[in-house]
C-alpha positions as CSV (number, residue, x, y, z in Angstrom):
1,X,95.9,-34.4,-61.0
2,X,93.7,-34.9,-64.3
3,X,90.3,-35.2,-63.7
4,X,87.8,-37.5,-65.2
5,X,84.8,-36.9,-66.7
6,X,81.8,-38.5,-65.0
7,X,81.1,-40.9,-68.0
8,X,85.0,-41.6,-67.6
9,X,84.4,-41.9,-63.6
10,X,81.4,-44.2,-64.3
11,X,82.7,-46.8,-66.7
12,X,85.6,-47.0,-64.3
13,X,83.2,-48.0,-61.3
14,X,81.3,-50.4,-63.1
15,X,84.4,-52.2,-64.2
16,X,85.3,-52.0,-60.3
17,X,81.7,-53.1,-59.2
18,X,82.3,-56.3,-61.7
19,X,85.3,-57.2,-60.6
20,X,83.9,-57.1,-56.9
21,X,81.2,-59.4,-57.9
22,X,83.9,-61.6,-59.7
23,X,86.2,-61.6,-56.3
24,X,83.3,-62.6,-54.1
25,X,82.5,-65.8,-56.6
26,X,85.6,-66.9,-56.3
27,X,86.4,-66.2,-52.8
28,X,83.4,-68.4,-51.8
29,X,84.2,-71.3,-54.4
30,X,87.9,-71.1,-53.7
31,X,88.6,-69.6,-50.3
32,X,92.6,-69.6,-50.8
33,X,92.8,-68.7,-54.4
34,X,93.8,-64.8,-53.5
35,X,96.5,-65.7,-51.1
36,X,97.9,-68.3,-53.2
37,X,98.0,-65.5,-56.4
38,X,99.3,-62.6,-53.9
39,X,102.1,-65.0,-52.6
40,X,103.2,-65.6,-56.4
41,X,103.2,-67.1,-59.7
42,X,104.5,-70.5,-61.1
43,X,102.7,-71.0,-64.8
44,X,103.3,-73.8,-66.4
45,X,102.8,-72.4,-70.1
46,X,103.9,-69.3,-72.1
47,X,101.0,-68.3,-74.4
48,X,101.9,-66.2,-77.3
49,X,99.0,-65.1,-79.3
50,X,97.5,-61.9,-81.2
51,X,95.7,-59.1,-79.2
52,X,92.7,-59.4,-80.5
53,X,90.1,-59.2,-77.9
54,X,88.3,-62.7,-78.8
55,X,91.0,-64.9,-78.0
56,X,91.1,-64.6,-74.1
57,X,93.4,-67.4,-73.1
58,X,92.8,-68.7,-70.0
59,X,89.0,-69.1,-70.9
60,X,89.6,-71.3,-73.9
61,X,92.2,-73.6,-72.4
62,X,89.6,-74.0,-69.4
63,X,92.6,-72.5,-66.8
64,X,92.7,-70.0,-63.7
65,X,94.4,-66.2,-63.3
66,X,98.1,-67.6,-62.7
67,X,98.2,-70.8,-65.0
68,X,99.3,-69.1,-68.1
69,X,102.2,-66.3,-68.8
70,X,100.8,-64.3,-71.6
71,X,102.3,-62.3,-74.7
72,X,100.0,-60.7,-77.0
73,X,100.8,-58.2,-80.0
74,X,99.3,-57.9,-83.4
75,X,98.8,-61.0,-85.5
76,X,101.2,-63.1,-82.7
77,X,104.4,-61.9,-84.5
78,X,107.9,-63.3,-83.0
79,X,110.8,-61.9,-84.3
80,X,114.4,-62.3,-83.4
81,X,114.8,-58.6,-82.7
82,X,112.0,-57.5,-80.6
83,X,112.9,-56.7,-77.3
84,X,109.4,-57.0,-75.9
85,X,108.6,-60.7,-77.0
86,X,112.2,-61.7,-76.3
87,X,112.2,-59.8,-72.5
88,X,108.9,-62.0,-71.8
89,X,110.2,-65.6,-73.1
90,X,113.7,-64.1,-71.0
91,X,111.5,-64.1,-68.2
92,X,109.0,-67.0,-68.7
93,X,111.7,-69.6,-69.4
94,X,114.6,-68.8,-67.5
95,X,113.0,-67.5,-64.5
96,X,109.3,-68.8,-64.1
97,X,110.3,-72.1,-65.8
98,X,107.8,-72.8,-67.6
99,X,107.2,-76.3,-69.5
100,X,105.4,-75.2,-72.4
101,X,105.1,-72.6,-74.8
102,X,102.2,-72.1,-77.2
103,X,102.1,-69.9,-79.9
104,X,98.3,-69.3,-81.1
105,X,97.4,-68.0,-84.4
106,X,93.3,-67.9,-85.1
107,X,91.1,-67.7,-87.7
108,X,90.0,-64.0,-89.5
109,X,92.8,-62.6,-88.2
110,X,92.9,-58.7,-89.1
111,X,96.7,-58.5,-89.0
112,X,96.8,-61.2,-91.5
113,X,94.4,-60.2,-93.6
114,X,96.1,-56.4,-93.8
115,X,99.7,-57.9,-94.4
116,X,97.5,-60.1,-97.5
117,X,96.2,-56.6,-98.6
118,X,98.4,-53.5,-100.0
119,X,96.3,-50.6,-98.3
120,X,99.1,-48.6,-96.4
121,X,99.0,-48.6,-92.9
122,X,101.3,-46.3,-91.0
123,X,103.4,-47.9,-88.2
124,X,101.8,-51.3,-88.3
125,X,103.3,-51.9,-92.2
126,X,106.6,-51.7,-90.0
127,X,105.2,-54.3,-87.6
128,X,103.9,-56.6,-90.4
129,X,106.8,-56.3,-92.6
130,X,107.5,-60.2,-91.4
131,X,104.0,-61.4,-92.4
132,X,104.5,-60.0,-95.6
133,X,107.6,-61.6,-96.1
134,X,106.1,-64.9,-95.3
135,X,103.1,-63.8,-97.8
136,X,105.9,-63.1,-100.7
137,X,107.5,-66.5,-100.0
138,X,105.0,-68.5,-99.9
139,X,103.0,-66.4,-103.0
140,X,102.3,-69.4,-105.5
141,X,100.4,-71.6,-102.3
142,X,98.6,-68.9,-101.4
143,X,97.3,-67.1,-104.4
144,X,95.9,-70.4,-105.5
145,X,93.3,-70.2,-101.9
146,X,90.4,-68.7,-101.4
147,X,90.2,-65.2,-98.9
148,X,89.4,-67.3,-96.0
149,X,91.9,-70.2,-96.5
150,X,94.3,-67.8,-97.8
151,X,94.2,-66.1,-94.3
152,X,94.2,-69.7,-92.3
153,X,97.1,-70.8,-94.1
154,X,99.1,-67.4,-93.5
155,X,98.0,-67.7,-89.8
156,X,99.4,-71.4,-89.8
157,X,102.8,-70.5,-91.9
158,X,102.9,-67.6,-89.2
159,X,102.9,-69.9,-86.4
160,X,105.3,-72.3,-87.9
161,X,108.0,-69.2,-88.5
162,X,107.4,-67.7,-85.1
163,X,108.3,-71.8,-83.8
164,X,111.6,-71.5,-85.8
165,X,112.2,-68.1,-84.4
166,X,111.7,-69.7,-81.0
167,X,114.1,-72.9,-81.7
168,X,116.8,-70.6,-82.2
169,X,116.7,-68.4,-79.2
170,X,119.6,-69.7,-76.8
171,X,117.2,-69.4,-73.8
172,X,114.8,-71.6,-75.7
173,X,117.7,-73.8,-77.0
174,X,119.0,-74.4,-73.2
175,X,115.6,-75.0,-71.6
176,X,114.7,-77.3,-74.4
177,X,117.8,-79.8,-73.9
178,X,118.3,-79.3,-70.3
179,X,114.8,-79.9,-68.7
180,X,112.6,-80.5,-71.5
181,X,110.8,-77.7,-72.8
182,X,108.0,-78.4,-75.1
183,X,107.0,-76.0,-78.0
184,X,103.2,-76.4,-79.7
185,X,101.8,-74.1,-82.6
186,X,98.0,-74.0,-82.4
187,X,95.4,-72.0,-84.1
188,X,92.3,-70.9,-82.6
189,X,89.1,-71.2,-84.9
190,X,86.8,-68.5,-83.9
191,X,83.5,-70.3,-85.3
192,X,83.8,-73.2,-83.4
193,X,85.8,-72.1,-80.3
194,X,88.3,-74.7,-80.4
195,X,92.2,-75.0,-80.9
196,X,93.4,-77.0,-84.1
197,X,97.2,-78.2,-83.7
198,X,99.6,-77.1,-86.4
199,X,102.0,-79.9,-87.1
200,X,105.5,-79.1,-87.2
201,X,108.2,-81.9,-88.0
202,X,112.1,-81.3,-87.5
203,X,114.6,-83.8,-88.9
204,X,117.6,-84.8,-86.8
205,X,119.8,-83.6,-89.3
206,X,118.2,-80.2,-89.4
207,X,118.2,-80.4,-85.5
208,X,121.6,-80.9,-85.2
209,X,122.7,-78.1,-87.7
210,X,120.2,-75.8,-85.7
211,X,121.9,-76.5,-82.4
212,X,125.4,-76.1,-83.6
213,X,124.5,-72.8,-85.0
214,X,122.5,-71.3,-82.3
215,X,123.7,-72.9,-78.7
216,X,125.8,-70.7,-76.9
217,X,127.1,-70.9,-73.1
């Protein structure tokens, strides 16, 4: 059995102490909270966001543990071939029956800035390929912007692309058609602490073509 150093042990004990204080306060304010959460979960929201430590989804949404099912990765990238995110989406939509999927990007995203740069990053270069693809597709628009605005715009484009990928997912398509699953795109502004909606639109013709191409039975 591996032994922890005094520093490691002290850190873990401090975290355990913090948790004990939190659980005591929570139990005092809501005596049935832990009983309810231990019995199971029925979140209404699937949150797909960035792994950035400054974006605590339940905190900024004003919700409690058990109310949001969460998937986070570098730069909140969703592709049709990532088994990790696909598994989360499948479980949340088909089994937990979430009513909303929120794809959340954010300002000053390190992953987005990395995709806007040309520094070699090893494994991250593979992960950021979809973001670099977006950068390439929107080169003319992005080159006209100042650095902060460029990061924000690519973050918005990434959210929109993720929503497009979700709308081609058979499980998501079925839930949208059969029970009204809603998809939403948002950007979290680190400077204000507020969510800003990324507006999306899809005309009826495009929607019908998408459903014809990607609906499976």
